[in-house]
C-alpha positions in Angstrom: 137.0 87.7 101.1 137.5 87.1 104.8 138.9 90.1 106.7 139.9 89.9 110.3 139.1 93.6 110.8 135.5 93.0 110.0 135.3 90.0 112.4 136.9 92.0 115.3 134.6 95.0 114.7 131.6 92.6 114.8 132.9 91.0 118.0 133.5 94.4 119.6 129.9 95.5 118.8 128.5 92.3 120.3 130.6 92.6 123.4 129.8 96.3 123.8 126.1 95.5 123.7 126.2 92.4 126.0 129.1 93.1 128.4 127.4 95.8 130.5 124.5 93.5 131.3 126.8 90.6 132.1 128.8 92.7 134.5 125.7 94.0 136.3 124.3 90.4 136.6 127.7 89.1 137.7 128.0 91.8 140.5 124.4 91.0 141.6 125.1 87.3 141.6 128.3 87.9 143.7 126.3 90.1 146.2 123.6 87.5 146.4 126.0 84.7 147.2 127.9 86.8 149.8 124.6 87.8 151.6 123.3 84.3 151.5 126.3 83.0 153.4 127.4 85.6 155.9 130.1 83.4 157.5 133.8 84.3 157.1 134.0 86.2 153.8 137.7 85.6 153.3 137.2 81.8 153.6 134.2 81.9 151.4 136.0 83.8 148.5 138.7 81.1 148.4 136.3 78.2 147.5 135.7 77.2 143.9 132.1 76.3 144.7 131.4 79.9 145.6 132.7 81.2 142.3 130.8 78.5 140.4 127.6 79.7 142.0 128.4 83.3 141.1 129.1 82.3 137.4 125.9 80.3 137.3 124.0 83.5 138.3 124.7 84.7 134.7 122.8 81.8 133.1 119.3 83.4 133.4 120.6 86.5 131.6 122.1 84.4 128.8 118.8 82.5 128.5 116.9 85.7 128.3 119.1 87.1 125.5 118.8 83.8 123.6 115.0 83.7 124.1 114.8 87.3 122.8 116.7 86.5 119.7 114.7 83.3 119.1 111.4 85.2 119.5 112.5 88.0 117.2 113.6 85.3 114.6 110.2 83.6 115.0 108.4 87.0 114.4 110.6 87.6 111.3 109.7 84.1 110.0 106.0 84.9 110.5 106.3 88.0 108.5 108.5 86.4 105.8 107.3 82.7 105.6 110.0 81.5 103.2 112.8 82.5 105.6 114.6 79.7 107.4 115.3 80.0 111.2 119.1 80.3 110.8 118.7 83.0 108.1 116.4 84.9 110.4 118.8 84.8 113.3 121.7 85.8 111.0 119.6 88.7 109.7 118.9 89.9 113.2 122.6 89.7 114.2 123.8 91.4 111.0 121.2 94.1 111.2 122.2 95.0 114.8 125.9 94.4 114.9 127.1 94.6 111.2 128.4 91.7 109.1 131.6 89.8 110.1 132.3 88.8 106.5 131.4 89.6 102.9 128.2 87.5 102.8 125.4 87.2 102.3 125.9 88.3 98.7 124.3 88.4 95.3 125.9 88.5 91.9 124.4 90.7 89.1 125.7 89.9 85.6 124.0 90.4 82.2 121.3 92.5 83.7 120.0 89.7 85.9 120.7 88.0 89.2 122.9 85.1 88.3 123.7 83.6 91.7 122.2 82.8 94.3 118.7 83.7 93.3 116.9 82.3 96.4 119.1 84.1 99.0 117.9 86.1 101.9 118.8 89.3 100.0 116.2 88.6 97.3 113.5 87.7 99.8 113.8 90.4 102.5 116.8 92.5 101.5 120.0 93.5 103.2 122.3 93.9 105.0 124.5 92.3 102.4 126.9 92.7 99.5 126.4 92.9 95.8 128.8 91.9 93.1 127.9 94.0 90.1 129.7 93.1 86.9 130.9 95.6 84.4 128.3 97.2 82.1 125.6 96.6 84.7 123.8 98.8 87.2 121.3 98.0 89.9 118.4 100.1 91.2 118.0 99.7 95.0 114.9 100.3 97.0 113.9 100.1 100.7 110.3 100.1 101.7 109.0 100.9 98.2 111.2 104.0 97.9 114.2 104.1 95.5 117.4 104.6 97.5 120.2 104.6 94.8 121.5 103.3 91.6 124.8 101.5 91.9 127.2 100.8 89.1 129.9 98.1 88.7 131.7 97.1 91.9 130.9 95.8 95.3 128.0 98.0 96.7 126.7 97.3 100.2 123.0 96.9 101.0 121.6 98.5 104.1 118.9 96.9 106.3 115.9 95.8 104.3 117.4 97.4 101.1 116.9 95.2 98.1 117.5 95.1 94.3 114.5 96.6 92.5 115.9 96.2 89.0 119.0 95.2 87.1 120.1 97.4 84.2 122.5 96.6 81.3 124.5 99.6 80.1 125.4 99.6 76.4 127.4 102.5 75.1 126.6 103.9 71.7 128.5 102.4 68.8 130.9 104.6 66.8 128.4 104.5 64.0 125.8 106.3 66.2 128.2 109.1 67.0 128.5 110.4 63.4 127.1 113.8 62.7 124.1 112.6 60.6 123.0 110.1 63.4 123.2 112.6 66.2 119.9 114.4 67.2 119.7 117.9 66.1 120.0 120.7 68.6 117.9 123.2 66.7 
């Protein structure tokens, strides 16, 4: 279920968060290079070495962003020991910027989780997607508080929201609907 709209929305959110910092650092790097070499500015702007030095000025910011994500992923792994490093990084990205695709996902069928049981959704919760088969319902909770009951379809999990219980709905049989089987209203 790949949708290009979700991927572009994800990329826009990432760029919107990172681009202002990159522009500020690029301008500061440009000014630093110009002030470090006060010779003929027009001649200096025409060399590729100058622009390479300006572009390399962004490297510390990129390393700082990467380090921040790795430290946050390390903290998440300390809180949830069964979480793998890549899952922790994806969880952080998806929580902050949304999901670029349908996954991670979990399928509920026959009032139980049928696949994949050991996913990040069962360990720490969403963001993610559920596939709830017909005649099933799921009770969702976040932080020990019930958030909703979702029926058949493709419900979305919010951050840290997880499946508390799976329910199987069985409609009453026609035999139970007869007058003598119905509870009295008196």
